Predicted model as a PDB file, atoms N, CA, C, CB and O in Angstrom, pLDDT in the B-factor column:
MODEL        1                                                                  
ATOM      1  N   MET A   1     -27.297  35.679  31.446  1.00 60.00           N  
ATOM      2  CA  MET A   1     -26.623  36.253  29.264  1.00 60.00           C  
ATOM      3  C   MET A   1     -28.049  37.713  28.701  1.00 60.00           C  
ATOM      4  CB  MET A   1     -27.138  33.757  27.279  1.00 60.00           C  
ATOM      5  O   MET A   1     -29.278  37.736  28.634  1.00 60.00           O  
ATOM      6  N   GLN A   2     -27.369  38.305  28.533  1.00 70.00           N  
ATOM      7  CA  GLN A   2     -28.078  39.387  28.098  1.00 70.00           C  
ATOM      8  C   GLN A   2     -27.328  39.328  26.336  1.00 70.00           C  
ATOM      9  CB  GLN A   2     -27.761  40.952  29.252  1.00 70.00           C  
ATOM     10  O   GLN A   2     -26.266  39.509  25.739  1.00 70.00           O  
ATOM     11  N   LEU A   3     -29.054  38.860  26.072  1.00 82.00           N  
ATOM     12  CA  LEU A   3     -29.085  38.616  24.367  1.00 82.00           C  
ATOM     13  C   LEU A   3     -29.618  39.866  23.731  1.00 82.00           C  
ATOM     14  CB  LEU A   3     -30.148  37.283  23.842  1.00 82.00           C  
ATOM     15  O   LEU A   3     -29.642  40.690  24.645  1.00 82.00           O  
ATOM     16  N   LEU A   4     -30.054  40.425  22.639  1.00 84.00           N  
ATOM     17  CA  LEU A   4     -30.474  41.299  21.741  1.00 84.00           C  
ATOM     18  C   LEU A   4     -31.124  40.731  20.357  1.00 84.00           C  
ATOM     19  CB  LEU A   4     -29.358  42.102  21.510  1.00 84.00           C  
ATOM     20  O   LEU A   4     -30.458  40.800  19.323  1.00 84.00           O  
ATOM     21  N   ALA A   5     -32.318  40.217  20.353  1.00 87.00           N  
ATOM     22  CA  ALA A   5     -33.348  39.624  19.300  1.00 87.00           C  
ATOM     23  C   ALA A   5     -33.403  40.385  17.675  1.00 87.00           C  
ATOM     24  CB  ALA A   5     -34.930  39.818  20.056  1.00 87.00           C  
ATOM     25  O   ALA A   5     -34.342  41.079  17.286  1.00 87.00           O  
ATOM     26  N   ASP A   6     -32.519  40.152  17.102  1.00 86.00           N  
ATOM     27  CA  ASP A   6     -33.201  41.033  15.481  1.00 86.00           C  
ATOM     28  C   ASP A   6     -34.146  40.381  15.494  1.00 86.00           C  
ATOM     29  CB  ASP A   6     -32.468  40.988  13.808  1.00 86.00           C  
ATOM     30  O   ASP A   6     -34.431  39.296  16.001  1.00 86.00           O  
ATOM     31  N   VAL A   7     -34.949  41.507  14.555  1.00 86.00           N  
ATOM     32  CA  VAL A   7     -35.993  41.607  14.043  1.00 86.00           C  
ATOM     33  C   VAL A   7     -36.991  40.257  13.219  1.00 86.00           C  
ATOM     34  CB  VAL A   7     -35.595  42.598  13.318  1.00 86.00           C  
ATOM     35  O   VAL A   7     -38.168  39.932  13.061  1.00 86.00           O  
ATOM     36  N   HIS A   8     -35.078  39.627  12.731  1.00 87.00           N  
ATOM     37  CA  HIS A   8     -35.830  37.829  12.682  1.00 87.00           C  
ATOM     38  C   HIS A   8     -35.950  36.991  13.179  1.00 87.00           C  
ATOM     39  CB  HIS A   8     -35.649  37.039  12.143  1.00 87.00           C  
ATOM     40  O   HIS A   8     -36.441  35.944  12.758  1.00 87.00           O  
ATOM     41  N   VAL A   9     -35.312  37.341  14.762  1.00 90.00           N  
ATOM     42  CA  VAL A   9     -35.976  36.153  16.025  1.00 90.00           C  
ATOM     43  C   VAL A   9     -36.931  36.020  16.068  1.00 90.00           C  
ATOM     44  CB  VAL A   9     -35.906  36.235  17.328  1.00 90.00           C  
ATOM     45  O   VAL A   9     -37.646  36.935  15.661  1.00 90.00           O  
ATOM     46  N   LYS A  10     -37.734  34.401  16.757  1.00 93.00           N  
ATOM     47  CA  LYS A  10     -39.100  34.539  16.506  1.00 93.00           C  
ATOM     48  C   LYS A  10     -39.193  34.843  17.752  1.00 93.00           C  
ATOM     49  CB  LYS A  10     -39.970  33.446  15.925  1.00 93.00           C  
ATOM     50  O   LYS A  10     -38.265  34.535  18.500  1.00 93.00           O  
ATOM     51  N   ALA A  11     -40.285  35.485  18.228  1.00 92.00           N  
ATOM     52  CA  ALA A  11     -41.243  36.076  19.427  1.00 92.00           C  
ATOM     53  C   ALA A  11     -41.110  34.899  20.558  1.00 92.00           C  
ATOM     54  CB  ALA A  11     -43.070  36.324  18.887  1.00 92.00           C  
ATOM     55  O   ALA A  11     -40.563  34.985  21.657  1.00 92.00           O  
ATOM     56  N   ALA A  12     -41.885  33.579  19.863  1.00 96.00           N  
ATOM     57  CA  ALA A  12     -41.189  32.027  20.382  1.00 96.00           C  
ATOM     58  C   ALA A  12     -40.356  31.908  20.862  1.00 96.00           C  
ATOM     59  CB  ALA A  12     -40.845  31.153  19.712  1.00 96.00           C  
ATOM     60  O   ALA A  12     -40.314  31.682  22.072  1.00 96.00           O  
ATOM     61  N   TYR A  13     -39.014  32.045  19.868  1.00 95.00           N  
ATOM     62  CA  TYR A  13     -37.521  32.572  20.604  1.00 95.00           C  
ATOM     63  C   TYR A  13     -37.138  32.882  22.320  1.00 95.00           C  
ATOM     64  CB  TYR A  13     -37.275  34.032  19.943  1.00 95.00           C  
ATOM     65  O   TYR A  13     -36.693  32.476  23.393  1.00 95.00           O  
ATOM     66  N   VAL A  14     -37.804  34.081  21.424  1.00 93.00           N  
ATOM     67  CA  VAL A  14     -37.421  34.664  23.001  1.00 93.00           C  
ATOM     68  C   VAL A  14     -37.984  34.776  24.688  1.00 93.00           C  
ATOM     69  CB  VAL A  14     -37.368  35.828  22.768  1.00 93.00           C  
ATOM     70  O   VAL A  14     -37.739  34.970  25.879  1.00 93.00           O  
ATOM     71  N   THR A  15     -38.888  34.486  23.667  1.00 95.00           N  
ATOM     72  CA  THR A  15     -39.992  33.869  25.311  1.00 95.00           C  
ATOM     73  C   THR A  15     -39.323  32.192  26.074  1.00 95.00           C  
ATOM     74  CB  THR A  15     -42.313  33.293  24.513  1.00 95.00           C  
ATOM     75  O   THR A  15     -39.672  31.579  27.082  1.00 95.00           O  
ATOM     76  N   ALA A  16     -38.405  31.950  25.176  1.00 96.00           N  
ATOM     77  CA  ALA A  16     -38.047  30.278  25.880  1.00 96.00           C  
ATOM     78  C   ALA A  16     -36.969  30.953  26.131  1.00 96.00           C  
ATOM     79  CB  ALA A  16     -37.905  28.573  24.952  1.00 96.00           C  
ATOM     80  O   ALA A  16     -36.439  30.510  27.149  1.00 96.00           O  
ATOM     81  N   LEU A  17     -36.175  32.163  25.496  1.00 92.00           N  
ATOM     82  CA  LEU A  17     -34.828  32.523  26.658  1.00 92.00           C  
ATOM     83  C   LEU A  17     -35.039  32.842  27.431  1.00 92.00           C  
ATOM     84  CB  LEU A  17     -33.893  33.304  26.607  1.00 92.00           C  
ATOM     85  O   LEU A  17     -34.173  32.649  28.283  1.00 92.00           O  
ATOM     86  N   ARG A  18     -36.420  33.669  27.946  1.00 94.00           N  
ATOM     87  CA  ARG A  18     -36.649  34.635  28.830  1.00 94.00           C  
ATOM     88  C   ARG A  18     -36.587  33.986  30.689  1.00 94.00           C  
ATOM     89  CB  ARG A  18     -38.193  35.256  28.276  1.00 94.00           C  
ATOM     90  O   ARG A  18     -36.157  34.214  31.820  1.00 94.00           O  
ATOM     91  N   SER A  19     -37.799  32.579  29.398  1.00 96.00           N  
ATOM     92  CA  SER A  19     -37.800  31.853  30.318  1.00 96.00           C  
ATOM     93  C   SER A  19     -37.468  31.055  31.473  1.00 96.00           C  
ATOM     94  CB  SER A  19     -37.920  31.694  30.076  1.00 96.00           C  
ATOM     95  O   SER A  19     -37.946  30.799  32.578  1.00 96.00           O  
ATOM     96  N   ASP A  20     -36.084  30.654  30.518  1.00 93.00           N  
ATOM     97  CA  ASP A  20     -34.785  29.786  30.951  1.00 93.00           C  
ATOM     98  C   ASP A  20     -33.647  31.204  31.978  1.00 93.00           C  
ATOM     99  CB  ASP A  20     -33.786  29.016  28.992  1.00 93.00           C  
ATOM    100  O   ASP A  20     -32.554  31.151  32.542  1.00 93.00           O  
ATOM    101  N   GLY A  21     -34.444  32.052  31.807  1.00 92.00           N  
ATOM    102  CA  GLY A  21     -33.671  32.665  33.412  1.00 92.00           C  
ATOM    103  C   GLY A  21     -32.494  34.093  32.041  1.00 92.00           C  
ATOM    104  O   GLY A  21     -31.506  34.686  32.474  1.00 92.00           O  
ATOM    105  N   HIS A  22     -32.963  34.257  30.671  1.00 90.00           N  
ATOM    106  CA  HIS A  22     -31.695  34.841  30.070  1.00 90.00           C  
ATOM    107  C   HIS A  22     -32.835  36.316  29.797  1.00 90.00           C  
ATOM    108  CB  HIS A  22     -30.783  33.773  28.399  1.00 90.00           C  
ATOM    109  O   HIS A  22     -34.059  36.412  29.710  1.00 90.00           O  
ATOM    110  N   THR A  23     -31.834  37.195  29.734  1.00 88.00           N  
ATOM    111  CA  THR A  23     -31.958  38.518  29.092  1.00 88.00           C  
ATOM    112  C   THR A  23     -31.944  39.570  27.802  1.00 88.00           C  
ATOM    113  CB  THR A  23     -31.435  38.798  29.511  1.00 88.00           C  
ATOM    114  O   THR A  23     -30.962  40.142  27.327  1.00 88.00           O  
ATOM    115  N   VAL A  24     -33.678  39.671  27.277  1.00 89.00           N  
ATOM    116  CA  VAL A  24     -33.037  39.300  25.819  1.00 89.00           C  
ATOM    117  C   VAL A  24     -34.423  40.816  25.765  1.00 89.00           C  
ATOM    118  CB  VAL A  24     -33.224  37.072  24.755  1.00 89.00           C  
ATOM    119  O   VAL A  24     -35.530  41.025  26.262  1.00 89.00           O  
ATOM    120  N   GLU A  25     -33.695  41.361  25.069  1.00 87.00           N  
ATOM    121  CA  GLU A  25     -34.054  42.586  24.505  1.00 87.00           C  
ATOM    122  C   GLU A  25     -34.494  42.688  23.082  1.00 87.00           C  
ATOM    123  CB  GLU A  25     -33.037  43.380  24.661  1.00 87.00           C  
ATOM    124  O   GLU A  25     -33.660  41.814  22.844  1.00 87.00           O  
ATOM    125  N   ARG A  26     -35.086  42.963  21.758  1.00 90.00           N  
ATOM    126  CA  ARG A  26     -35.226  43.092  21.003  1.00 90.00           C  
ATOM    127  C   ARG A  26     -35.206  44.006  20.389  1.00 90.00           C  
ATOM    128  CB  ARG A  26     -35.673  42.731  20.982  1.00 90.00           C  
ATOM    129  O   ARG A  26     -35.963  44.746  21.017  1.00 90.00           O  
ATOM    130  N   VAL A  27     -34.787  44.668  19.358  1.00 88.00           N  
ATOM    131  CA  VAL A  27     -34.539  45.578  18.176  1.00 88.00           C  
ATOM    132  C   VAL A  27     -35.258  46.060  18.041  1.00 88.00           C  
ATOM    133  CB  VAL A  27     -34.269  45.319  17.127  1.00 88.00           C  
ATOM    134  O   VAL A  27     -35.093  47.107  17.416  1.00 88.00           O  
ATOM    135  N   VAL A  28     -36.195  45.822  18.355  1.00 89.00           N  
ATOM    136  CA  VAL A  28     -37.873  46.361  17.761  1.00 89.00           C  
ATOM    137  C   VAL A  28     -37.681  47.211  19.072  1.00 89.00           C  
ATOM    138  CB  VAL A  28     -39.637  44.991  17.607  1.00 89.00           C  
ATOM    139  O   VAL A  28     -37.249  48.309  18.720  1.00 89.00           O  
ATOM    140  N   ASP A  29     -37.806  47.163  20.249  1.00 87.00           N  
ATOM    141  CA  ASP A  29     -37.519  47.429  21.211  1.00 87.00           C  
ATOM    142  C   ASP A  29     -36.836  48.644  22.406  1.00 87.00           C  
ATOM    143  CB  ASP A  29     -37.230  46.741  21.014  1.00 87.00           C  
ATOM    144  O   ASP A  29     -36.917  49.142  23.529  1.00 87.00           O  
ATOM    145  N   VAL A  30     -36.154  48.606  21.138  1.00 85.00           N  
ATOM    146  CA  VAL A  30     -34.550  49.892  21.120  1.00 85.00           C  
ATOM    147  C   VAL A  30     -35.235  51.144  20.052  1.00 85.00           C  
ATOM    148  CB  VAL A  30     -32.481  48.940  20.003  1.00 85.00           C  
ATOM    149  O   VAL A  30     -35.274  51.174  18.822  1.00 85.00           O  
ATOM    150  N   ALA A  31     -35.892  52.431  21.387  1.00 82.00           N  
ATOM    151  CA  ALA A  31     -35.659  53.236  20.710  1.00 82.00           C  
ATOM    152  C   ALA A  31     -35.070  53.626  19.417  1.00 82.00           C  
ATOM    153  CB  ALA A  31     -35.392  53.539  21.248  1.00 82.00           C  
ATOM    154  O   ALA A  31     -35.800  53.683  18.428  1.00 82.00           O  
ATOM    155  N   ALA A  32     -33.882  53.884  19.341  1.00 82.00           N  
ATOM    156  CA  ALA A  32     -32.557  54.461  18.427  1.00 82.00           C  
ATOM    157  C   ALA A  32     -33.032  52.985  17.376  1.00 82.00           C  
ATOM    158  CB  ALA A  32     -30.408  54.523  19.456  1.00 82.00           C  
ATOM    159  O   ALA A  32     -32.961  53.505  16.263  1.00 82.00           O  
ATOM    160  N   LEU A  33     -33.382  51.759  17.169  1.00 87.00           N  
ATOM    161  CA  LEU A  33     -33.091  51.072  16.408  1.00 87.00           C  
ATOM    162  C   LEU A  33     -34.446  50.641  15.366  1.00 87.00           C  
ATOM    163  CB  LEU A  33     -32.419  50.138  17.156  1.00 87.00           C  
ATOM    164  O   LEU A  33     -34.406  50.651  14.135  1.00 87.00           O  
ATOM    165  N   GLY A  34     -35.988  50.155  16.473  1.00 82.00           N  
ATOM    166  CA  GLY A  34     -36.869  49.822  15.804  1.00 82.00           C  
ATOM    167  C   GLY A  34     -36.473  48.659  14.748  1.00 82.00           C  
ATOM    168  O   GLY A  34     -35.377  48.108  14.649  1.00 82.00           O  
ATOM    169  N   GLN A  35     -37.661  48.423  13.971  1.00 84.00           N  
ATOM    170  CA  GLN A  35     -38.182  47.161  13.066  1.00 84.00           C  
ATOM    171  C   GLN A  35     -36.531  46.932  11.866  1.00 84.00           C  
ATOM    172  CB  GLN A  35     -40.133  47.803  11.916  1.00 84.00           C  
ATOM    173  O   GLN A  35     -35.723  46.030  11.646  1.00 84.00           O  
ATOM    174  N   THR A  36     -36.839  48.822  11.231  1.00 87.00           N  
ATOM    175  CA  THR A  36     -36.131  48.581  10.520  1.00 87.00           C  
ATOM    176  C   THR A  36     -34.194  48.483  10.084  1.00 87.00           C  
ATOM    177  CB  THR A  36     -36.797  49.118  10.120  1.00 87.00           C  
ATOM    178  O   THR A  36     -33.570  48.158   9.073  1.00 87.00           O  
ATOM    179  N   ALA A  37     -33.856  48.904  11.303  1.00 88.00           N  
ATOM    180  CA  ALA A  37     -32.638  48.747  11.451  1.00 88.00           C  
ATOM    181  C   ALA A  37     -31.419  47.733  11.039  1.00 88.00           C  
ATOM    182  CB  ALA A  37     -32.730  48.807  12.367  1.00 88.00           C  
ATOM    183  O   ALA A  37     -31.384  46.603  11.526  1.00 88.00           O  
ATOM    184  N   THR A  38     -30.342  48.226  10.044  1.00 90.00           N  
ATOM    185  CA  THR A  38     -29.854  47.599   9.556  1.00 90.00           C  
ATOM    186  C   THR A  38     -28.487  46.606  10.590  1.00 90.00           C  
ATOM    187  CB  THR A  38     -29.656  48.463   8.502  1.00 90.00           C  
ATOM    188  O   THR A  38     -28.183  46.900  11.746  1.00 90.00           O  
ATOM    189  N   ASP A  39     -28.067  45.821  10.044  1.00 89.00           N  
ATOM    190  CA  ASP A  39     -27.261  44.750  10.759  1.00 89.00           C  
ATOM    191  C   ASP A  39     -25.746  45.979  11.480  1.00 89.00           C  
ATOM    192  CB  ASP A  39     -26.661  43.185   9.252  1.00 89.00           C  
ATOM    193  O   ASP A  39     -25.022  45.858  12.468  1.00 89.00           O  
ATOM    194  N   ASP A  40     -25.831  47.030  10.423  1.00 92.00           N  
ATOM    195  CA  ASP A  40     -24.299  48.011  10.740  1.00 92.00           C  
ATOM    196  C   ASP A  40     -24.614  49.337  11.816  1.00 92.00           C  
ATOM    197  CB  ASP A  40     -23.629  48.870   8.974  1.00 92.00           C  
ATOM    198  O   ASP A  40     -23.800  50.136  12.279  1.00 92.00           O  
ATOM    199  N   GLU A  41     -26.604  49.235  12.104  1.00 89.00           N  
ATOM    200  CA  GLU A  41     -27.505  50.135  12.804  1.00 89.00           C  
ATOM    201  C   GLU A  41     -26.653  49.291  13.585  1.00 89.00           C  
ATOM    202  CB  GLU A  41     -29.230  50.344  12.784  1.00 89.00           C  
ATOM    203  O   GLU A  41     -25.441  49.490  13.504  1.00 89.00           O  
ATOM    204  N   ILE A  42     -27.214  48.112  14.550  1.00 86.00           N  
ATOM    205  CA  ILE A  42     -28.328  47.665  15.831  1.00 86.00           C  
ATOM    206  C   ILE A  42     -25.667  47.125  16.358  1.00 86.00           C  
ATOM    207  CB  ILE A  42     -30.664  45.374  15.230  1.00 86.00           C  
ATOM    208  O   ILE A  42     -25.128  47.064  17.463  1.00 86.00           O  
ATOM    209  N   LEU A  43     -25.100  46.944  15.091  1.00 88.00           N  
ATOM    210  CA  LEU A  43     -24.064  47.088  15.747  1.00 88.00           C  
ATOM    211  C   LEU A  43     -22.907  48.243  16.307  1.00 88.00           C  
ATOM    212  CB  LEU A  43     -23.707  46.441  15.215  1.00 88.00           C  
ATOM    213  O   LEU A  43     -21.873  48.254  16.974  1.00 88.00           O  
ATOM    214  N   ALA A  44     -23.613  49.002  15.728  1.00 87.00           N  
ATOM    215  CA  ALA A  44     -22.969  50.900  15.443  1.00 87.00           C  
ATOM    216  C   ALA A  44     -23.137  50.922  16.724  1.00 87.00           C  
ATOM    217  CB  ALA A  44     -23.932  52.420  14.395  1.00 87.00           C  
ATOM    218  O   ALA A  44     -22.257  51.162  17.551  1.00 87.00           O  
ATOM    219  N   THR A  45     -24.918  50.528  17.063  1.00 79.00           N  
ATOM    220  CA  THR A  45     -24.822  51.100  18.676  1.00 79.00           C  
ATOM    221  C   THR A  45     -24.475  50.185  19.410  1.00 79.00           C  
ATOM    222  CB  THR A  45     -26.061  51.633  19.363  1.00 79.00           C  
ATOM    223  O   THR A  45     -23.824  50.589  20.374  1.00 79.00           O  
ATOM    224  N   LEU A  46     -24.621  49.171  19.373  1.00 80.00           N  
ATOM    225  CA  LEU A  46     -24.471  48.205  20.466  1.00 80.00           C  
ATOM    226  C   LEU A  46     -22.180  48.460  20.288  1.00 80.00           C  
ATOM    227  CB  LEU A  46     -25.562  46.044  19.873  1.00 80.00           C  
ATOM    228  O   LEU A  46     -21.765  47.420  20.799  1.00 80.00           O  
ATOM    229  N   ALA A  47     -21.651  48.816  20.099  1.00 84.00           N  
ATOM    230  CA  ALA A  47     -20.387  49.905  20.159  1.00 84.00           C  
ATOM    231  C   ALA A  47     -20.456  51.107  20.538  1.00 84.00           C  
ATOM    232  CB  ALA A  47     -19.829  50.154  19.059  1.00 84.00           C  
ATOM    233  O   ALA A  47     -19.544  51.692  21.122  1.00 84.00           O  
ATOM    234  N   SER A  48     -21.391  51.523  20.283  1.00 79.00           N  
ATOM    235  CA  SER A  48     -21.358  53.077  21.902  1.00 79.00           C  
ATOM    236  C   SER A  48     -21.211  52.606  22.506  1.00 79.00           C  
ATOM    237  CB  SER A  48     -22.409  54.087  22.638  1.00 79.00           C  
ATOM    238  O   SER A  48     -20.510  53.231  23.302  1.00 79.00           O  
ATOM    239  N   GLY A  49     -21.508  51.192  23.004  1.00 70.00           N  
ATOM    240  CA  GLY A  49     -22.454  51.220  24.324  1.00 70.00           C  
ATOM    241  C   GLY A  49     -23.448  52.018  25.130  1.00 70.00           C  
ATOM    242  O   GLY A  49     -23.457  52.422  26.292  1.00 70.00           O  
ATOM    243  N   THR A  50     -24.190  52.097  24.226  1.00 62.00           N  
ATOM    244  CA  THR A  50     -25.693  52.487  24.775  1.00 62.00           C  
ATOM    245  C   THR A  50     -26.410  50.686  25.304  1.00 62.00           C  
ATOM    246  CB  THR A  50     -26.857  53.448  23.061  1.00 62.00           C  
ATOM    247  O   THR A  50     -27.408  50.237  25.868  1.00 62.00           O  
ATOM    248  N   HIS A  51     -25.391  50.276  24.802  1.00 61.00           N  
ATOM    249  CA  HIS A  51     -25.845  49.189  25.036  1.00 61.00           C  
ATOM    250  C   HIS A  51     -25.246  47.992  24.977  1.00 61.00           C  
ATOM    251  CB  HIS A  51     -26.627  49.152  24.506  1.00 61.00           C  
ATOM    252  O   HIS A  51     -24.680  47.764  23.908  1.00 61.00           O  
ATOM    253  N   SER A  52     -25.172  46.726  26.224  1.00 56.00           N  
ATOM    254  CA  SER A  52     -24.298  45.563  26.556  1.00 56.00           C  
ATOM    255  C   SER A  52     -25.199  44.500  26.187  1.00 56.00           C  
ATOM    256  CB  SER A  52     -23.770  45.463  28.096  1.00 56.00           C  
ATOM    257  O   SER A  52     -26.349  44.199  26.511  1.00 56.00           O  
ATOM    258  N   PHE A  53     -24.219  43.962  25.313  1.00 59.00           N  
ATOM    259  CA  PHE A  53     -25.272  42.130  24.730  1.00 59.00           C  
ATOM    260  C   PHE A  53     -24.041  41.485  24.449  1.00 59.00           C  
ATOM    261  CB  PHE A  53     -26.617  42.029  22.841  1.00 59.00           C  
ATOM    262  O   PHE A  53     -24.032  40.322  24.047  1.00 59.00           O  
TER     263      PHE A  53                                                      
ENDMDL                                                                          
END                                                                             
């Protein structure tokens, strides 16, 4: 399962999910988004097909 973690998701949760075999990308690590991305920007990025989660 591939997941996109919002900035409010604690690093420990991301680490735990990765340890369980999930692919997790953090919003802050996506160049087009970053730490200040709004929910609408995140959804638009996902809808554009740039990322699939």
